[in-house]
C-alpha positions as CSV (number, residue, x, y, z in Angstrom):
1,M,106.7,133.1,156.5
2,R,103.1,132.4,156.3
3,I,101.0,134.8,154.2
4,H,97.4,134.9,155.4
5,R,95.9,137.3,152.8
6,I,96.8,138.7,149.3
7,F,95.3,142.0,148.2
8,W,94.3,142.2,144.5
9,D,93.0,145.3,142.6
10,L,89.9,144.8,140.5
11,D,90.6,142.6,137.3
12,D,89.7,145.5,135.0
13,D,91.8,148.3,136.7
14,P,94.3,149.2,134.0
15,E,96.7,150.4,136.6
16,G,96.1,147.5,139.0
17,N,98.3,144.6,140.0
18,V,96.1,142.0,138.3
19,Q,96.7,143.7,134.9
20,H,100.4,144.4,135.6
21,V,101.2,140.6,136.3
22,A,99.1,139.7,133.3
23,E,101.4,141.9,131.1
24,H,104.2,139.5,132.1
25,G,102.2,136.4,131.1
26,I,101.5,135.5,134.8
27,S,98.0,134.8,136.3
28,V,96.7,135.6,139.7
29,E,96.7,131.9,140.6
30,E,100.3,131.5,139.7
31,V,101.2,134.5,141.9
32,E,99.2,133.0,144.8
33,D,101.0,129.6,144.3
34,V,104.3,131.2,144.9
35,L,103.2,133.6,147.7
36,Y,101.3,131.1,149.8
37,G,104.2,128.5,149.4
38,A,107.0,131.1,150.0
39,Q,109.9,129.7,152.0
40,E,112.4,132.5,151.6
41,V,112.0,136.3,151.0
42,V,114.9,138.6,150.1
43,A,115.1,142.3,149.1
44,S,114.8,143.0,145.4
45,E,118.0,144.4,144.0
46,S,116.3,146.9,141.9
47,S,113.5,148.2,144.2
48,G,114.4,147.1,147.7
49,R,111.0,145.5,148.1
50,P,110.5,142.0,149.3
51,I,110.7,139.3,146.6
52,T,110.3,135.6,146.6
53,F,110.7,132.9,144.0
54,G,109.0,129.7,143.3
55,E,107.4,127.2,140.9
56,T,103.8,127.6,140.1
57,S,101.3,124.7,139.7
58,T,101.6,125.3,135.9
59,G,105.3,124.6,136.0
60,K,106.6,128.1,135.6
61,Y,109.4,129.5,137.9
62,I,108.6,133.0,138.8
63,A,109.6,135.9,140.9
64,V,107.0,137.9,142.8
65,V,107.7,141.4,144.2
66,F,105.3,142.5,146.9
67,D,104.6,145.1,149.6
68,V,103.7,144.1,153.1
69,V,100.2,145.6,154.0
70,E,99.9,144.1,157.5
71,Y,102.3,142.1,159.6
72,D,100.0,140.3,162.0
73,P,98.4,138.4,160.4
74,L,100.7,138.7,157.4
75,A,99.0,140.4,154.3
76,V,100.7,141.4,151.1
77,Y,100.0,143.3,147.9
78,P,101.7,141.8,144.9
79,V,103.4,144.6,142.8
80,T,104.8,142.6,139.9
81,A,105.7,139.0,138.8
82,Y,107.7,137.6,136.1
83,E,109.1,134.4,134.8
84,T,112.8,133.8,135.7
85,E,115.4,131.0,135.8
86,P,115.5,128.7,138.9
């Protein structure tokens, strides 16, 4: 899987994905680390959305839940991200 584009809401949008991942102590850069390096995507058990896991450049291991916006080239919209165990 090769993601070509990641869509983010405005930084100051209180309902946006930037603020939502920040509430979990995760930065945009950490989410992008994992999405751009994603090797495997599965379905989230709770939402059914695509989810991938990986280590960030800061050493966190996180899960990133996202929606596919376009398939060719692949573009995604991160919904949430959170730290988890490897």
